[in-house]
Structures are given as structure tokens and as C-alpha cells.
C-alpha positions in Angstrom: -11.5 -24.8 -6.9 -12.8 -28.7 -7.7 -12.4 -31.1 -5.4 -12.2 -34.9 -6.6 -14.0 -37.5 -4.2 -12.9 -40.5 -2.4 -14.1 -43.2 -4.8 -12.7 -40.9 -7.7 -9.1 -40.6 -6.0 -9.4 -44.6 -4.8 -10.5 -45.4 -8.9 -8.1 -43.0 -10.7 -4.8 -44.7 -8.6 -5.9 -48.0 -8.8 -6.5 -47.4 -12.7 -3.2 -45.7 -13.1 -1.6 -48.8 -11.4 -3.4 -51.6 -13.9 -2.0 -49.4 -16.1 1.2 -48.8 -14.8 1.5 -52.8 -15.1 0.3 -53.6 -18.6 2.5 -51.1 -18.8 6.4 -52.7 -17.2 4.9 -56.8 -17.9 4.6 -55.8 -21.3 8.5 -55.1 -21.3 9.9 -57.1 -18.8 12.4 -58.4 -20.3 13.4 -54.8 -21.8 12.9 -53.0 -18.4 15.5 -55.6 -17.3 18.1 -54.7 -20.3 17.7 -51.0 -19.7 18.4 -50.8 -16.5 21.0 -53.2 -16.1 21.6 -50.6 -18.8 21.7 -48.4 -16.3 23.6 -49.6 -13.8 26.4 -50.5 -15.9 26.5 -47.1 -16.6 26.7 -45.5 -13.7 29.9 -47.7 -12.6 31.5 -46.8 -15.6 31.1 -42.8 -15.1 32.6 -43.8 -11.4 34.9 -46.1 -12.9 36.3 -43.9 -15.3 38.1 -41.5 -13.5 39.0 -37.9 -15.5 39.8 -39.5 -19.3 39.6 -37.2 -21.2 37.4 -38.4 -23.8 35.3 -40.1 -20.5 31.9 -37.5 -21.0 31.4 -38.1 -24.7 31.9 -41.5 -24.3 29.3 -41.5 -21.1 26.6 -39.6 -22.6 26.9 -41.6 -26.2 26.3 -44.3 -23.5 23.1 -43.0 -22.3 20.7 -42.9 -25.2 21.1 -46.7 -25.1 18.4 -47.3 -22.8 16.3 -44.5 -24.6 16.3 -46.2 -27.0 15.8 -49.6 -24.8 12.2 -47.8 -23.8 11.2 -46.7 -27.6 11.3 -50.7 -27.4 9.2 -51.2 -24.1 6.3 -48.7 -25.8 6.7 -50.1 -29.3 5.6 -53.2 -27.2 3.0 -51.5 -25.1 1.2 -50.4 -28.1 1.5 -54.3 -29.4 0.2 -55.2 -25.8 -2.8 -53.1 -25.7 -4.1 -54.2 -29.8 -3.5 -58.1 -28.9 -5.9 -57.4 -25.3 -8.0 -55.1 -27.9 -8.0 -58.4 -30.1 -9.0 -60.8 -27.0 -11.5 -59.8 -25.1 -13.2 -58.7 -28.7 -11.8 -62.7 -30.9 -11.2 -65.0 -27.7 -7.4 -67.3 -28.0 -7.7 -67.0 -31.1 -3.9 -68.8 -32.6 -3.8 -65.7 -35.6 -3.7 -63.5 -32.7 -0.6 -65.3 -31.4 1.0 -66.6 -34.5 0.9 -62.4 -35.7 2.6 -61.4 -32.4 5.3 -64.3 -32.2 8.0 -62.0 -35.0 10.1 -61.4 -31.6 10.5 -62.6 -27.8 9.5 -58.8 -26.8 6.7 -59.9 -29.0 5.8 -62.6 -27.8 6.2 -61.5 -23.6 3.6 -58.4 -24.8 1.0 -60.9 -26.0 1.8 -63.7 -23.4 1.4 -60.1 -20.9 -2.1 -59.3 -22.5 -3.6 -62.9 -22.6 -2.5 -63.1 -19.0 -4.6 -59.9 -17.9 -6.7 -61.9 -19.8 -7.4 -65.2 -19.0 -5.5 -66.9 -22.1 -1.9 -67.6 -20.7 -2.1 -71.3 -21.5 -3.6 -70.5 -24.7 -0.8 -68.2 -25.1 2.0 -70.7 -23.9 0.1 -73.6 -25.5 0.3 -71.7 -29.8 3.7 -70.2 -29.1 5.6 -73.0 -27.9 3.7 -75.3 -30.7 5.6 -73.2 -32.6 8.5 -73.7 -31.7 10.0 -70.8 -30.1 12.0 -71.4 -26.5 12.8 -68.8 -23.5 16.3 -68.3 -26.0 15.5 -67.1 -29.1 15.5 -63.3 -28.3 15.9 -62.1 -32.0 13.5 -61.2 -34.0 12.7 -63.7 -36.7 13.2 -62.5 -40.1 16.7 -61.7 -38.4 18.2 -65.0 -39.6 16.6 -64.7 -43.0 17.6 -61.4 -43.8 20.2 -59.8 -41.6 20.3 -56.8 -43.3 16.9 -55.7 -42.4 18.1 -54.9 -39.1 19.0 -51.3 -40.8 15.8 -50.5 -43.0 13.1 -47.7 -42.7 11.0 -50.7 -42.0 12.5 -51.9 -38.6 12.7 -48.8 -37.0 9.3 -47.9 -37.2 8.6 -51.7 -35.7 10.5 -51.4 -33.5 11.2 -47.8 -32.2 8.5 -45.7 -33.2 5.4 -47.2 -33.9 2.2 -45.2 -33.7 0.0 -45.2 -30.3 -2.4 -47.6 -30.8 -6.0 -46.6 -29.5 -8.6 -48.8 -28.3 -11.7 -49.9 -29.4 -12.8 -51.1 -26.4 -12.4 -49.1 -23.1 -9.4 -51.8 -21.7 -8.2 -49.1 -19.7 -9.7 -45.8 -17.0 -10.1 -42.5 -19.4 -8.2 -40.4 -16.3 -10.3 -37.7 -17.7 -14.0 -39.1 -17.6 -14.7 -38.5 -14.9 -15.9 -35.3 -14.0 -19.8 -36.4 -12.6 -17.5 -37.7 -9.2 -15.7 -34.0 -9.2 -17.2 -31.9 -5.9 -17.7 -28.8 -6.1 -16.2 -26.6 -3.0 -16.6 -22.6 -2.6 
């Protein structure tokens, strides 16, 4: 039987909390939308009664928070990419410009910049580019509304591949085998 040392348990718990805080801060708007959607679905389930279409309607509504969380996962990948680039190159305007396509991407970039101490640079870059808090839709939608049904939009919004960081930004949960105490 293997027993972990107290230091290992504390290190893993604290690194997990940092990882979870990064995930939550990268998509805070999306998480707030998910909570609102779940509360709305719950209220509808309570008040809809025994209508024959109640079950199919509620099942189809439950897909909406799923897509919101897929978007939040994709923004977390963006957060990790921006954080990796900021750690390597510092607060470069091109890094922030690459993440300025939508409100959710800007939130992810701001969360990464905030964690590394570059929040003022990030806010300045976005405000000088003309972005405000109410600019929610992606920039490309203004010129090309059909972009919302394209495969590129769906892939980058909901199914972004996992970003493997070049630097060790988060603790690797499987790498602390040296801290394992063996007891018989």
C-alpha cells in the first residue's frame, strides 16, 4: 500500500486549486451563463407541470449548458496558450491582439495576464483597440454572419484541441512519485 506524505497532499491540493481557479477565471462569463441556464431549466422543470412535451423540451434545453461548457473548455485552452506566451515573451501587444476576437477570448487572455501580473498591459491593449465590456459577439460575425454555421467556428469555439504547454505552468499530478512513502 502506498501512502502519500502530507507535503505531497498539500502540494497536490494547492496545485489543483490553482488549476481550478485558472479554469474558472478563464471562462467566468461562460460559467455565469451556465449557472443561469441551469437555474432557468430547473425553474421550467418545476413550473411546466405534466405537459406532454415537457420531457422532450427539458432534455433538449439541457444541451445548451453542455455547449456553454464546451466553449469554457476551449477558452481554458486559450488561457493556457496566452499564459505560456506571456511567460516566455512578456506582455507583447501581438499576444493580446491574437486573443481579441471575442469577449470570451479577451476574458481568457485577461485572466492569464492577471495571473502573471500583466493585467494593466492587457486592459490597455484591449481598450486602445476599441473593445468595451458590451462587445460580446466575435468580431468576424459583424462582417460575415454565416461564419456562425461554419466548421471553423464550431471547431475553435467548442472543440479546440488540448493545448500542451511548453513550460510547466501547472503541477503535474502524476509526477510526484519521489514523495510517496511506502508502508507495509
